[in-house]
N, C-alpha and C positions, 0 to 999 in steps of 0.2 A: 152641436153633439156634443156632450163631452166625451174627449177620450179615454177609455178606459184600459191600463195595462194590464197586462197578463202577468201572472209570477216569474214566468220564464223572461218576458222582456226588464223586467226590474233588474234581474243579474242575482249575483248568487247572495243569498243571507250572511250577517256573520256568521253564527251557529256551522253555515256549511263552509264557508271557507277554513274557518278554523278547525274543523275538522280535516280539510284538505291538508294544510300547515301542518297538524299533527302530525299526519298520515307520510307525509316528505320528513320531517323530523327523523321518524322511524327510519324508515328507509336508510335516511344518511348515517343515521348512527349506525346501524349494519353495515352500509356500502365501506366510508369513509374510511373506517379499521382495515377492513380485508385490503383497500388499495392502498393502503398503507404497506402493511405487511409485506404484498405484493412485491411492491417499491423495494424494501429492505432485502427480500430475498435476492432478488433480480441483481441487485446491486451488487450484494455479497458474492452470489453466484459467480457476477463476471470479476469482481477484485481476486477471486481462487484461479480462475481461467487465464486472468493475465499474469499474474504469478507464474504459474506453469508456462505462458509462453515464455516471460522473461527467464527461468532455467534453461529452457533450450535455448534462450538466444546465446545466455552465456555457456551453455556448452561447446555452440556454435562456434564463437568467438575466441574460446581456449584453446579447442581443436585445432584451430586455423592457424594460433602463431601470427596473427597479425598483431596484437601487442604482444613485445617481446624486448622489454626495455633494459634487462641485463644480458641479451643477446647469446640467451645459452640452449633457443633452439626448444625451450617450454613456453608455449602461449600464456599468456594471462588472464584474468576476468578485466570485464571491463565496467565505466558508468553507463549513463542510462544517454549522455550523449552522444557518447563511442560508440556504442551498441546502436543507436538509431542515423547514423553517419549524418549527426550536423556537426560535431566536432571534432577536431584530428586525434587520431591515439596518441598515447602517450608514446614518447622517444626516449634513448638514452639517458634523457637529462632529467627525465621526468615533468618535461613540457608538454604541452599540446604540439605535437606535428601538424602540418601542414596534408598530412595522406589521412584518408577516409576510410572506413570502413564500407565498401560499395559492391557486390550493392549490402545495403543494412542488413543485420540479423532481426531488430528490432525494427518497430513502427515508426516514420518518422515524427510522429508523433511524440514521443517520450523525448525528443530532442526539447521542447518545451520546457524546459526546466523553471518553476516558479521560486521567488527568492521572497522570503515571509519571516521574519525575527531568524535570520539565519537557518532557517530549513528551507534546503534545498531539494523541492519535491515535485514529483508530477501528479496530475488532477485527472482520474479517470473515472467517470461513471458514479459520480459522487462518492470515492475512494482519491487519498492521497497513495504515492507510494515513493519512497527513497530508498536508496541504494548506498548500501556502505562497502568500501574494499578496507583491509586491512593495513594496518603502519607495523613498522618491524616489531612491534611488541604487542601482532597481530590482536589490538585495539582499532574497532572503525571508526573511518575516517568518510564521513560524509562528501559527496560530491560538488565540484567545485560551483559558485555562483554563477559561472559563463558556462555549464556543462562541461562535461569529461573532468579534468584538473583541472581548468582552468578558475583560477580564483581561489582554488584549493592546495592541500598540501598532497602532492603525488603519493601515492600506498608503493609501500616496500613489494619490490618486485618477482621476491621468492615465496614471501606470503603470500600475492596475488597471483603466484601461481595455484593454488590450492585453496583460496578461502575467500568468500563474499558473502553477504547477504541484501535482503529485502523486506522493508514493511510496509504493508497497506493497510490504513486505518481510517474509517470514516469522516469527511467533509463535515458533518453534524452528525453526532451521536445520537441516535433514536431517529435523524429523520432521513440523513441518507444511507444508514448504515448499523450494525452494533456491534459486532465484532473486530476484532485486529487480527490480521493474518500475516505470514512470517514466511518466509522460503531463504535455501543456502544450498551450499555446493550439494546437499545430499539429495537433491530436486523433492523431500517430503514437505509440504503446506500445512503448516501448523496456523490453528486458531485459539483464539481466545474472547470467552465473553466478555474479560477485562471484569471484575468483580469487584479488585482490589484497587485497581489504577486504571481509571478510564482514559481514551483517546479520543480527541476528537479534533479536527479544525488542524489551524497550524499554530496556534500559541507555543512560545517555547514554554520551558518551566516545567513541564511534566504531563501538560497535557498531547504532546507526542513523544514516542516510543522513542527511547534509547535503544542504540544500537546493540547493546546488550540483554535487552528486556526480553526476550525468549530464550538466553542461557541460562547455566549454572556453573557454579566453579566441577567441573569434574574432576578434576584433577589435585583438587585441594588444595591448592598453592595460594589460596586467599584472594587472587586476584582473575576477575572472569577476560577469559580471551576467545577471538572466534574459532579458536583451535578446540575450546572444549564442545562438551557434547551440549543438544539442546534440554528444552524443559520435558520434555515428555521421556526422555532416559532417565529423569529425576526421581530413583524409588524410594529414597528416603522420606520425602514428600512429594508423593508421585503429583508428575507436571508443574511442581512450581518452578516457577522462571526465578531470575534476577529482579524481575519489576512484583514481585510477589502477586502475580496473577497464573492461573492455571492454564497451561497448555496443552494442547492434544494433536492430536494428525488428524489430518481432515480424510475421510473417507473418502 
């Protein structure tokens, strides 16, 4: 006797499958952008929180006097490798000593300095972080390739007692974050949407912020120094930084 299968036993029709696929596509078109936006916001919030932690760590380092290369009793600010207790702090010759900050004032993860196209950074939660300390002219010096001052030029002792700055920008702009952030000895975290000059990844030559990006020539001497004011104080062109981006204080 011929066995006749019911419609249910034959499975879905082509039209039914197309309807299911269309519904899945609609749901995905709504959900995926929301998930990406949520991840971007989470990474940016984490970057802001990290910069605040870095600011606190710098304050502890300077107040403790653990770095005092000119032996004047006034503490100096440090690089990531020094703050994380991964490399020795600077000695009176400007070189790395064997003395470590113990306990470290920053997570040991910040001692993992990545070197890519001469950019010494730490990567955390989709963002790159780079620390700068001042030379004798108050221009920014990046961290050495070995962490701390190792592989780099020693900061000026007197300037490093009062000046430092740090930037955070996305590993992949539009994917791991959009905004770029900045903090210095003032403790204010600044943010830029980078409409004019966009920062992403570790490629040198414009894709990463220069040390002076968030500053402007506040003293009018024609040169940007770390002692100059940051972009939000620019009232001539409100918030305009040296990089031609607008920077605002994160509330």
